[in-house]
C-alpha positions in Angstrom: 119.7 136.6 129.9 119.6 139.3 127.3 116.5 140.1 125.3 116.3 139.1 121.7 115.0 141.3 118.9 111.9 139.7 117.5 110.0 140.4 114.3 106.3 140.3 114.2 103.9 138.6 111.8 102.6 140.1 108.5 99.3 141.8 108.5 96.4 139.5 108.0 93.9 141.8 106.0 92.1 142.0 102.7 90.5 144.9 100.8 87.3 144.0 102.4 88.7 144.5 106.0 86.1 146.6 107.8 87.5 146.2 111.4 91.2 145.9 112.1 92.1 144.2 115.3 95.4 145.4 116.6 97.3 143.3 119.3 100.5 144.5 120.8 103.0 141.9 119.5 102.7 138.0 119.2 103.7 135.8 122.1 106.2 133.1 121.9 103.8 130.3 120.9 102.3 132.6 118.1 105.8 133.5 116.9 106.9 129.7 116.8 103.8 128.8 115.0 103.7 131.8 112.8 100.0 132.2 113.6 98.1 135.0 115.3 96.8 134.0 118.6 98.6 130.7 118.6 98.6 130.1 122.3 95.8 127.5 123.0 94.7 129.3 126.2 94.3 132.5 124.2 90.5 133.2 123.8 90.7 135.2 120.6 89.4 132.5 118.2 86.8 131.2 120.8 85.4 134.6 121.2 85.0 135.2 117.5 83.4 131.7 117.2 80.9 132.7 119.9 80.1 135.9 118.1 79.4 134.1 114.9 77.9 130.8 116.2 76.5 129.8 112.8 80.1 129.3 111.6 81.3 125.9 110.9 81.7 123.7 113.9 85.2 123.3 114.9 86.5 126.6 113.4 88.8 127.1 116.3 90.3 123.7 115.9 90.6 123.9 112.0 93.8 124.9 110.2 95.3 128.4 110.6 94.5 128.8 107.0 90.9 128.0 107.3 90.6 130.2 110.4 92.3 133.1 108.7 90.0 132.8 105.6 86.9 132.6 108.0 88.1 135.8 109.8 88.7 137.7 106.6 85.2 136.7 105.2 83.7 138.5 108.1 85.4 141.8 107.3 88.0 141.3 110.1 91.8 142.0 109.8 94.6 141.4 112.4 97.9 143.0 112.9 99.9 144.4 115.8 101.1 147.8 116.8 104.6 146.6 117.0 106.7 145.5 114.0 109.6 144.4 116.2 110.7 144.5 119.7 113.0 143.1 122.2 111.4 140.8 124.7 111.8 137.7 126.9 108.8 135.7 127.4 105.4 136.7 126.1 104.2 139.4 128.5 103.6 142.8 127.2 105.3 144.3 130.3 108.6 142.8 129.0 108.6 144.6 125.5 111.5 146.9 125.1 112.8 148.9 122.2 109.6 148.5 120.2 109.4 149.7 116.6 105.7 150.6 115.5 104.1 149.2 112.5 102.9 151.8 109.8 99.2 151.0 110.1 98.1 153.8 107.6 100.3 152.1 105.0 97.8 149.1 104.8 95.4 151.3 102.7 92.2 149.6 103.7 89.5 151.1 101.6 86.6 149.5 103.6 88.0 150.2 107.1 85.3 151.4 109.5 87.0 150.9 112.8 90.1 149.8 114.7 89.7 147.5 117.8 92.8 147.3 120.1 93.1 143.9 121.7 94.2 145.0 125.2 95.8 147.9 127.0 99.4 147.8 125.5 98.0 148.0 122.1 95.6 150.8 123.0 98.5 152.9 124.2 99.0 153.5 120.5 95.3 154.6 119.9 96.5 158.2 119.3 98.4 157.0 116.1 95.3 155.0 115.0 92.9 158.0 115.6 94.6 159.7 112.6 93.0 157.2 110.3 89.6 158.9 110.7 87.7 155.8 112.0 86.4 154.9 115.4 88.9 153.4 117.8 87.9 151.0 120.5 89.8 149.3 123.4 88.8 145.7 123.9 89.8 143.4 126.8 92.8 141.4 126.0 92.0 137.9 125.0 95.4 136.8 126.5 95.6 134.1 129.1 97.3 136.8 131.2 94.2 138.8 131.4 92.5 136.4 134.0 90.6 139.1 135.8 87.9 139.2 133.0 85.7 136.2 132.6 85.2 134.7 129.1 81.5 136.0 129.1 82.7 139.6 130.0 85.1 139.6 127.3 82.8 138.1 124.8 80.0 140.8 125.8 82.6 143.6 125.0 83.9 142.2 121.8 80.3 141.4 120.6 79.4 145.0 121.4 82.0 146.4 119.2 81.4 143.9 116.3 77.6 144.7 116.5 78.3 148.4 116.6 80.4 148.1 113.5 77.7 146.2 111.6 79.5 142.9 111.5 77.0 140.9 113.5 
């Protein structure tokens, strides 16, 4: 079965974005829902909820609009390193003919750091280093990253957020 060219999601950022979280490319469920980290087993939203436990109960289960506003209020932004690619399924290893996003074009005046959500995204760190802010590799929140426990992922993510002054 031939691969299909897919187009990613628009950036979820604001002028107050201090940490930009970059994934590789949305999975099938996220593209269908038009929501970042839309797969129910992806731990992205659960990890953020655990970092900011004083947040409203059920933020992970609330509407995508509410979760997005909540994320932006904390100084976070989300985008992907790839604008489009060919891929069957959701695995990063299936990505072919990827076209990168122009991250510098976001013009985020408060940007203090970039955090790559996983190894495929981090492969592009050399491009994000040119923005003059610290760049971090975080463990992927994807269900495909089963070798890391939730607690281990949380500790890594919390460490970066604390280091950036967001916790």
